[in-house]
N, C-alpha and C positions, 0 to 999 in steps of 0.2 A: 592570476588563474585560480580557480579553484582546487581545493584538495579533498575530494569527496572519497571515503573509504567504501568499501563493499558494506561495512556494517551500518554506514548511514542510510544506505539504499534498501537494506533487507533489516528491518527493526521487528523486534517481537512488541506486540501489543495487542489491546482488547479492540473488537469492533464497534459498530460497523464502518467507520471512515477514519481514514488516517488523519485527514484535512480538518474534519468537523469533530472527531472524537479524540484520537491521540494529539493532535496539534494542540487543541485548548487546554488538554490535559498538562501536557509540557508546558504550555504558556503559565498555567497557574504554578507550575513548581518553579519556573524561571522567576516569576513574580515572589514569591514568597522569598526565594535566594536573595533578590534585589532587596526586599523590604530589610532582610537579616543584615545584608552588608551595609546599608544606610542606618543600621539601628532603628529601625521603625517596628518591626514586627511585634515586640512586646508591648506596644503602645496603641496598636490598631484597635478601636472601638466597634468599627463597624465596616462592613465590605459590601460594596455594590459591583455589578458585573454588567457591562454593555457588550451585547453582540450587533454586529453590522454587516450588510451585504449577505452573501451567500449563508455566512453562519446563522444569521437570524431567519432567512427565508426556509431553510432546509434542517435548522438547527434541532427542532423537536424530533424530526423523524431520524436524524442521525445522532441522537443521544448526546448532542453537545451539552446540553445541561446537565446530565449525568457526569459527563467527564469533567467539567468544570468542579462539581461538588466532589468528585473522587480526588481530584488534583489538589483541591483547598484542602482536603482532608489528610494529605500526604501519603496517600496509596500510590503504590509502584505499579504501572500498568503491565510490566513484565512480570510481577511476580504475585500480584493480588489473587486470590481463588475467585475463580469467576462466580462461584455459587454464592460468594459473599457481598456481591455488588447491589444486588436487590434489596438486601437487608441494610446495607450501609445508607442508600440513598432514602428508603422508607423511614428510617430513624431520623434523618436530617428533616424530612418533610412533615413527621408527626411531633417532633420536639420544637421546630424552628430554631434549631442550634446545630453549629457545626463544629467539629473538634479541628481547629484550625492547625493544620500540619502536624495533626494528632499530638499538640502540645497544649492547646489553650481551647476554651469554650467560648464561643462567640454567637451572639444572635444571629440569624440568618434563615429568612424565609424565600425559599427558591421562587415562589411565585411572584414577589414584588422586588427581591434583590438581584434577579436575573432579568434584564430587560431586554427583549427581542426588537431592536430598531430595525425598521425595514430598509433604511437608506443605506448607501454604500460610501465608504470612505475612500478618497480619490489614490491611496497608496496601494492597495491589494482588495479583492472581492473579500477575502475572510479576515475580518477584523474584529478584535476581542479586546475590551477595555478593562481593567481592574482598577478600581477606587478604594484607597484606604482612607478612613475618616479617622482623623485624630486631632483631638481639641479644638473641633468645630472648622477643621481644615480639611480638605480633600486633595489627597495626593493619588494622581491618576497616571496609569502606564498603559500604553497601548502596544499589543503584538499583533503580529500577521502569521497566519497559518497558511504557509505557501504550498503546501501539497507533501504527501509521504511522511508526515509527522515532523517536518521542518517548522521550526518558528523563528523569526525574525523580528526587528525593530525597525523604525523608519531611516535607521541611519545608512541602510543601504543605498546604493547609488541606481541601482537597477532592480526593478520590482522583480524581473524573472531569474535573478541570481541570487546565490547564497551571499554570505559575508565575503567580502573580496580580501582574501587572505594569501600570504606567500606560502605557496604549495612545497611543501617539505619531501614530497615523494622524489625519489631519484629518477623517475620516469613520468614526469608531469604530462598530463594527457588531458587536452581541451577538446578535441575533435577525433573523428574516426582517422583522419589522415595522420593524426599524432602516433596514435596507437598503433597503426600500420608501420610507422617509420620506425618505432621500437622494436616491433616483431622482427622487422627486417634486420635491424642493426644487431640484434642479441641473436638472431635465428632461432626464435622460441614462438610458441603457440601464445595467444592471447591470453590465456590463464596464468601462464608463467610470469608475463611480465605484469600482470595484476597481482600475482602473488610478490614479487619483489618489492612492489611498491607497498604493500599491507605489512611486509617484514621490516619495512623502515620505521614503522610505528608501534609493532607488537612482535612478539616471538611468534614462530611457525606453530609451536605448541598451544599458544593462545588463539590462533587463527583456527587450528583445527578444532578446539574446544567449542569456540563459538560457531563455527559453522555446523559442527555436530548437533549443538544447541537448536540453532536454525531449521535444520531438516528434522530434526526429532518433533519440533513444534509443528512443522508443515505435515508431517507424516501423521501425528497423532490429531491433527485438526481434519485431515481426509478421513481417517479412521472414526472418530466422532462423529462427523457428518453423515458417513455411510452407514452407521448404526443408530442413528436417533430419528423415529418417525414423528409425525405430527403436524402441526401448523406454526410457522413463525410468528414472533411477537409482532405488534406493530399496528394491527385492525384490517390489513389487506387480506386476511384468512388465506395466506398463500401456503400451502402444502409443501412440506419437504420433498423433494424428489428423489435425491440422492439414495435414501432408504430403500425404496422401491424398485429402482433400476440396479443397485447393489445387490438385492435380494434375488431378481429374476437371473442375472448372469453369473453369479457368485455360485448359486445353488447350495448345498449343504456341506461344502467342504471344512473340516474343522479347523479351528485356530483359536488363540487365547491371547494374543499380544498383536500389536501393529506390525512388528518384525514378521511373526509367524504368518500374518495376513499378506505380506508381500510374497512369501514362498508358496502360499495356496493359491494366490492369483497366477504365479507362474505357472504352475500345474494345471490351470484350467486351460481347456482347448479355447482358443481364440481365433474366430473368424473376422473376417474384414469388418462387417458391420458391428461386430462386438467391441472391436478396437475404438470405433467412433464412440460407442456407448461408454467404454471404459473411461477414456479421456473425459468425455462430458460428465461423467459421474464422479470423477476426481474433483473436477473443477467446481460443480455444483457443491458438492460436500464442504469445500472449504468457505464458500460464501454464503453457505446456510448457517453454518458456524458464527461465520462474521455477522451476519444480520441479525443472530440472537446473542449479541454482546459475547460471542466466545473469543478465546484467544487465538490469534491469526500472526503469520509474518506479513507485515507490510512489504509488497514486492511488486511494483514500488509503492503502492497505496493500499488500504485494506480494500477498496471496492473493486480492485484488479488483482487480489491475493491469490486467487485460483488458479491463475494461468501458469504461473512458474512450478508450483508443486505437481500440478497435474500432467504438465510435459515432461518433468523430470521423472515422475512415477511412470510415465508411458515408457521412457528410455529402460526402467529399470525390470519393468515386468513384461514389455514386450519385445523391445529391441535387443537387450542385453542382460541375460539372466546371470550371467556372472559380473555384472556390474557392482561396484563396491565404494567405499567412501572416497577412494581418490577420483572417481567420476563424479560423484556429488559435489565434491569440492570444486573441480574444474568447473562444472555447470553453474556453480553459485558464484564463483569467480568472475566468469564471464558474463553472466547476467548482470551482476552488479555494475561492472563497468560500463556495459552498454546503456544501462539505466541512467548512470550519473552523465554521460555524452547527452542524453536527451534533457536532463535536468539543467545543464549548462548552457546548452545552446536553445532551450525552448522552455518547456514547463512540464510539470508531473501533476499539475493541479486540475482538477475538473472546473474549478470554479474560475480558472484562468484560461483554459484549452477545450473545455468539453471532454468527453469521453475518451477523445483520441490520446490526451494527455494520460490517461489511466490503463485502458485496455490495449490501445495502441502501443503504448510504451512496453507495457508486460509482455506483449505478444511478441514485440520486437527482442526483448531481453531474452525469453525464452527460445527465439528462433535461433539467436545467433550462439546461444549456449548449446543448443542441441546439435547445431551444426558441428561445433568443434569436437563433440562427443562421438560424431558419426564420422570423424574423419578429415572434415573441411579444412581447409587452409584459414590464415587469417583474413584473408580478402574475402572468401566464402562466408564467413561468418559475419561480416559487415554486409554481404549482399543479403544474407538471409534476414538480418534485422531491418535492412531497407524495405525489402519486399513487404514483410508484416506491418511496418508502419505505413507504408505506400497505400496499402488497401484498408487502413482504418482512419484515413485522413479526413477531416470533416465530421467524424463521429459525435454526435451532441450528448450532453449530460441531461438527462429529462426525467429523473425519478419519481415516478407516481408516489404521491403522498409525502414526498421529501424522505422516503426510505430507501435503503440501498437493497432493494429486493427485485422490483420491476423496473427496468429490463436488465438491471445490474447483475444478477445471478446468472443468467441465460449468456450474457455477453462475455463472461468468463470462459464457459466452455467454448463459444465462438473462437475467442481469442486464442485460446489452447489448439482447438483445429488449425487455424490459419497459420499458427507459428509451426507447426509441424510439417504443414503443407510448403510455408516459406523455407525451411530448412531442406526440405527434397529438391524443390526447385534451386536453390542455391547451389546445392551439391552437383547439380547438373549444368551449372553457368561456368562459363570460362569469364574470368573476371576482365579480361581484356575486351568484352562485348558488353560490359555494362554501361547503360545511358545515364542511369540516376545514382549517384554514390550517396551513401548514408548521410553525409554531411549536408547534402542538396535536401534530402527529404527531412532533415531534423529542422533546417531553416523554414523549408515550407509549411511544416507542421507550426511552427510558432506565428508565420505570417498568417495562416489560416486562423489559428486560436484570435489573433488581434483582430480579424474580419469578422468572426463569429458574433452574432446577435447575442446580447447578456443573458437573454431568456433561455438560451440553450447551454449556461454554463453553470449547471448545479444550482438552479434557483427554483425548479419546479413550476416556472411560469411559461413553459412552452412545450411543444413536442407531445410526447405520450403524457406527461403530467396533467396537461390540460385536455387532450384528445381523448383520455380515458378518465370517467370519473370515477370517484372512490366507491360510489353506490355500484358499480360495474363490477367491483371486484368482490 
């Protein structure tokens, strides 16, 4: 059984894609560590990188080459100032040299030393190979970015699961039924069971500190998105919409910080249609920041990063004006656990399962978490997650131009609205009347993923990606 922490599911990183940006970035870091462990790092004379499958087909639009350059340079995706990214990339391109792990200067020309191979490797759709050239020998290592920033090598036995390790959690959870069993045995809500597992590997003080950092990143991301106008990079000429929506519904209320912003929104008279606009605005804001290589929280992926913060913000500014960190903590703990169930039983990679694996999972995570905050039982939490996913089954991933913009940004708004709707439906549902349990929909999602045509799995070779020409944009 896998032992997946909430902090594995909610990672801080740079956009636009967890599988195509954060994953390759982390793969480069792991490769460097492997070289050092084998005493080869100081001997490397040349580096070449090969991308395969979805990483190759949509890598340019997803900034995969940028991520590789930053990873090889030793930059940390959680800490690097985002305004320093363009300068670092430009320096490498102009000098044809890279500061290898910020320790050694090596000749490197991104145009020739990063090769975009269109073919797929059999193990996983997202493959990246690093080659170290030493004394006329080439040492090659291949990694697979399996979604949500998770990176593995081929020693895994199952392509849809992470490393098979003995779980050290006191309450190991593989499926929804396991979670409900522990909730019943302990007579505790889902958030408390998840917290006890987290406390087995870190102190509650550290848990609170990290959850605060995650929420602060989400809040800052929404704030930046709502206060930045203009067009997104990439060539599609997509205008940022969160700024315009926010300006229209916010009016002229004064505030100076993201926290003051929350109180200002609470003081705004909100009608039904404005609720929909606020939720959509929050989600759009996050993914516009993501699309512009900003810092977001992978939840569970970068492409779906807007759903969870939008729904949590909805709770804080619409549902409960007295909401505090304890509510945020419970929400994120529940969301992370639900996400891990989907990762274990199916996939969170669009390259493996289409957009149902990203927006669908994020909507299920948010729906379940909101349900607990609204007073739902553990059974109703899982019902909400099931409802949200059930109505995302079969959703394809077909980004126009290989960019995480159309239809990706709007899908976050739709996923957030569906999550709220699913929570409301679940709260009015008697668990005894449920026909489709969460574990059944997780399995169905995986079967659907396996049946889905490859061109609908983040390759930009089907759907909107070919139905709408770049000249139309």
